[in-house]
C-alpha positions in Angstrom: -17.4 6.4 25.2 -15.2 9.4 24.4 -12.1 7.2 25.0 -13.2 4.7 22.4 -13.8 7.4 19.9 -10.4 9.0 20.5 -8.8 5.5 20.2 -10.6 5.1 16.8 -9.3 8.5 15.7 -5.8 7.5 16.7 -6.0 4.4 14.6 -7.5 6.5 11.8 -4.6 8.9 11.9 -2.0 6.1 12.2 -3.4 4.6 9.1 -3.4 7.8 7.1 0.1 8.9 8.2 1.7 5.6 7.4 0.0 5.4 4.0 0.9 8.8 2.5 3.7 7.1 0.5 1.1 4.5 -0.6 -1.2 7.3 -1.7 1.5 8.7 -4.0 2.2 5.2 -5.3 -1.5 4.5 -5.8 -1.9 7.7 -7.8 1.0 6.8 -10.0 -0.2 3.1 -10.4 -3.7 4.3 -11.4 -2.1 5.9 -14.5 -0.6 2.6 -15.6 -3.1 -0.1 -14.5 -6.4 1.9 -14.3 -8.2 3.2 -11.3 -10.5 0.2 -10.6 -7.8 -2.5 -10.3 -5.4 -0.2 -8.5 -8.0 0.9 -5.9 -9.3 -2.6 -5.4 -5.8 -4.0 -4.9 -4.9 -1.1 -2.6 -8.1 -1.7 -0.5 -7.5 -5.5 -0.5 -3.9 -4.9 0.8 -5.0 -2.5 3.5 -7.7 -4.8 4.8 -5.1 -7.6 4.8 -2.8 -5.5 6.9 -5.6 -4.5 9.3 -6.6 -8.1 9.6 -3.0 -9.2 10.2 -2.7 -6.5 12.9 -5.8 -7.8 14.5 -4.4 -11.3 14.6 -1.3 -10.1 16.3 -3.5 -8.2 18.8 -5.4 -11.4 19.5 -2.2 -13.3 20.3 -1.5 -15.4 17.2 2.1 -16.5 17.2 4.4 -15.9 14.3 2.1 -13.8 12.2 5.1 -11.8 11.3 7.7 -14.3 10.1 11.3 -13.3 10.0 11.4 -13.2 6.2 8.5 -10.6 6.0 11.1 -7.9 5.1 11.9 -9.7 1.9 8.6 -8.6 0.5 10.6 -5.6 -0.7 11.7 -7.9 -3.5 8.2 -7.5 -5.0 8.2 -3.8 -5.9 11.9 -4.0 -6.6 11.4 -6.8 -9.1 8.3 -5.1 -10.7 10.3 -1.9 -11.1 13.3 -3.6 -12.8 11.0 -5.6 -15.1 9.3 -2.3 -16.1 12.7 -0.7 -16.9 13.7 -3.7 -18.9 10.5 -3.6 -20.9 10.8 0.1 -21.5 14.4 -0.4 -22.8 13.2 -3.1 -25.1 10.4 -0.9 -26.3 7.6 -3.2 -25.1 5.8 -0.3 -23.2 5.4 1.9 -26.3 1.6 2.0 -26.0 -0.5 5.1 -26.2 -2.5 4.0 -23.2 -0.5 1.5 -21.2 -2.4 -0.9 -18.9 -1.3 -3.9 -17.0 -2.5 -7.3 -18.3 -5.8 -8.3 -16.8 -5.0 -11.7 -15.3 -3.0 -11.3 -12.1 -2.8 -7.5 -12.0 -5.1 -7.2 -9.0 -2.9 -9.7 -7.2 0.3 -7.9 -8.2 -1.1 -4.6 -7.1 -2.3 -6.1 -3.8 1.2 -7.6 -3.2 2.8 -4.4 -4.0 0.7 -2.5 -1.5 1.2 -5.2 1.2 4.9 -4.8 0.8 4.6 -1.0 1.0 2.5 -1.3 4.2 4.8 -2.9 6.6 5.2 0.5 8.4 1.4 0.5 8.8 1.5 -3.0 10.2 4.3 -2.1 12.5 2.3 0.8 13.9 -1.2 -0.7 13.9 -0.4 -4.1 15.4 1.1 -2.8 18.6 -1.6 -0.2 18.9 -4.3 -2.9 18.7 -2.3 -5.4 20.8 -2.1 -2.9 23.6 -5.8 -2.2 23.8 -9.0 -3.8 25.3 -11.4 -5.6 22.9 -13.8 -2.6 22.8 -11.0 -0.3 21.8 -9.8 -2.9 19.2 -13.1 -2.6 17.4 -12.9 1.2 17.4 -9.3 0.9 16.0 -10.3 -1.5 13.3 -13.3 0.8 12.3 -10.9 3.8 12.3 -8.3 2.1 10.3 -10.8 0.8 7.8 -12.4 4.3 7.4 -8.9 5.7 6.8 -8.2 3.1 4.1 -11.5 3.9 2.4 -10.8 7.7 2.7 -7.3 7.3 1.1 -8.9 5.3 -1.8 -11.5 8.0 -2.2 -8.8 10.7 -2.3 -6.9 8.7 -4.8 -10.0 8.4 -7.0 -10.7 12.1 -7.1 -6.9 12.9 -7.5 -6.7 10.7 -10.6 -9.5 12.6 -12.2 -8.0 16.0 -11.5 -7.1 18.0 -14.6 -3.3 18.2 -13.8 -3.2 14.3 -13.8 -3.8 14.1 -17.5 -1.7 15.0 -20.5 2.0 15.6 -20.3 2.2 15.6 -16.4 0.6 12.1 -16.3 3.1 10.8 -18.9 6.0 12.2 -16.9 4.7 10.6 -13.7 4.2 7.4 -15.6 7.9 7.2 -16.5 8.7 7.5 -12.8 6.7 4.5 -11.7 9.5 1.9 -12.2 11.9 4.1 -10.2 9.4 4.6 -7.4 8.9 0.8 -7.2 12.6 0.2 -7.1 13.2 2.7 -4.4 10.3 1.4 -2.4 11.7 -2.2 -2.7 15.1 -1.1 -1.6 13.6 0.8 1.3 11.6 -2.2 2.5 14.7 -4.5 2.2 16.9 -2.0 4.0 14.5 -0.9 6.7 12.6 -4.0 7.8 12.9 -7.3 9.7 15.7 -8.2 7.3 17.9 -6.0 9.5 17.8 -8.6 12.2 19.1 -11.4 9.9 
């Protein structure tokens, strides 16, 4: 029993440590698109990554196609579009928010593209374990994702996240997205192509 708990804690820590960058991106994104959509998109992406990791562990072939590294185009494109809009003056709102339609999908795709490191750690961890351990790993990773969302929610309500600091962080969001996209493109399965 202790072995299963320790394995669950390992998956919990793997999820937390590979998502610290996502936590920072989530906090910044919450300023732009609002906390509900950002957290829902983040959680949806995390559970998609956990599910994909489980499919790999169960032996599904080609879950990770060779083009998965090109997901870095998503945050790169979003960042470039945000910079273009800023230069044209389209983002000169007092309270900027993403449009309602596809924003959850966009946020989810963004966090999926940022979570390839989580997938790269979690999939082999689950694949190299017995079914009982996999269950503990899925529970641990899911609890970690929920914990990160909770930390982001409380972090967004902190006094230092409002006012001038929030506006300054808001201006960094496109650059963070561009850097994340370039990182994913340069440090992923696209290296093998």
